C-alpha positions as CSV (number, residue, x, y, z in Angstrom):
1,M,78.8,107.0,87.4
2,P,80.9,108.5,90.1
3,Y,84.1,108.5,89.9
4,F,87.2,107.2,91.7
5,T,90.4,108.0,92.6
6,T,93.4,105.8,93.2
7,V,95.2,107.5,95.8
8,A,97.2,105.0,97.5
9,K,97.8,101.0,97.5
10,V,96.5,99.0,100.2
11,G,99.3,98.6,103.7
12,S,100.5,102.0,102.5
13,I,98.4,104.1,104.9
14,P,99.2,102.5,108.5
15,D,96.5,101.4,111.0
16,G,94.7,104.2,113.1
17,Q,96.6,106.4,111.0
18,G,96.1,108.9,108.3
19,A,97.0,110.6,105.1
20,S,96.3,113.6,102.3
21,F,96.5,113.5,99.0
22,T,94.9,115.6,96.5
23,V,91.7,114.7,94.2
24,N,89.8,117.0,91.7
25,N,91.4,119.7,93.1
26,R,90.2,119.1,97.1
27,I,92.9,117.9,99.6
28,V,91.3,114.6,101.1
29,A,91.6,112.6,104.4
30,V,91.8,108.9,104.1
31,F,92.2,106.5,107.1
32,N,92.8,103.1,107.9
33,T,90.9,101.6,111.1
34,D,91.2,98.4,111.4
35,G,91.5,97.9,108.2
36,E,88.7,99.5,106.9
37,Y,89.2,103.1,104.9
38,H,87.3,105.9,105.0
39,A,87.9,109.6,103.6
40,I,87.0,113.6,105.0
41,D,87.9,116.7,103.9
42,D,91.5,117.3,104.8
43,L,91.1,121.0,106.2
44,C,89.1,121.0,109.9
45,P,86.7,123.8,110.3
46,H,87.7,125.6,112.6
47,M,90.8,126.5,111.6
48,G,92.0,125.0,108.6
49,A,94.4,121.9,110.2
50,S,95.3,119.3,108.0
51,L,93.0,115.9,109.8
52,A,95.1,113.6,108.6
53,E,98.3,115.0,110.8
54,G,95.6,114.3,113.4
55,Y,95.3,111.6,116.5
56,L,92.7,108.8,115.8
57,E,91.4,105.8,117.1
58,G,87.7,104.6,117.5
59,G,86.9,106.1,114.2
60,I,87.4,109.7,115.9
61,V,90.0,111.7,114.2
62,V,91.6,114.6,117.1
63,C,92.1,117.8,115.2
64,P,95.9,118.5,115.2
65,W,95.5,122.5,116.8
66,H,92.6,123.1,118.7
67,A,91.2,119.5,119.1
68,W,88.3,119.5,117.1
69,S,87.0,115.8,117.1
70,F,85.4,114.2,114.0
71,R,84.0,111.3,113.3
72,V,86.0,109.9,110.2
73,C,83.5,107.9,109.0
74,D,80.7,110.5,108.3
75,G,83.0,114.4,108.7
76,T,80.3,114.5,111.7
77,W,82.5,116.8,114.1
78,C,81.8,115.5,117.9
79,D,80.7,118.2,119.8
80,N,78.1,119.2,117.9
81,P,76.6,117.1,115.0
82,T,74.5,119.6,113.1
83,V,78.8,120.6,111.9
84,K,80.3,118.0,109.7
85,T,82.9,118.2,107.3
86,D,82.6,116.8,103.6
87,S,82.8,112.8,103.3
88,F,83.4,110.9,100.4
89,E,82.9,106.7,99.1
90,V,86.4,105.0,99.4
91,R,87.1,101.5,98.2
92,V,89.2,98.9,97.5
93,Q,89.8,97.3,94.4
94,G,92.3,94.3,94.2
95,D,95.5,96.3,95.9
96,E,94.5,100.3,95.2
97,I,92.6,102.9,97.6
98,Q,90.2,104.4,95.8
99,V,88.2,107.6,96.6
100,C,85.4,109.4,95.1
101,V,85.0,112.9,95.1
102,P,82.4,114.9,93.2
103,D,84.0,117.0,90.4
104,P,83.9,120.8,92.0
105,A,83.3,122.1,88.4
106,G,80.5,119.8,87.9
107,D,81.7,118.1,84.5
108,G,80.6,114.2,86.0
109,D,80.4,112.8,89.4
């Protein structure tokens, strides 16, 4: 069974923005797009910039360092869909935003 970790309260991430959280020793970017939350790996695979700090529009986040663009719904790089950053399941329980990040040690989900 997947294990979800609460990272924030609904409303704490402004619409059209992202925020960075550590979950299971991973840095995860959680984005609010029109009240819907998405989570991907926070580190850009190009040079490691924080994607949570990027510009978000139309479900696409642009890396603040070198303008690589990623779909926040699934982590796909817009310039080459064969390249992806990890994406994570997000749910809202009551007023909590929760993210499911597999345990890197493999001790469950």
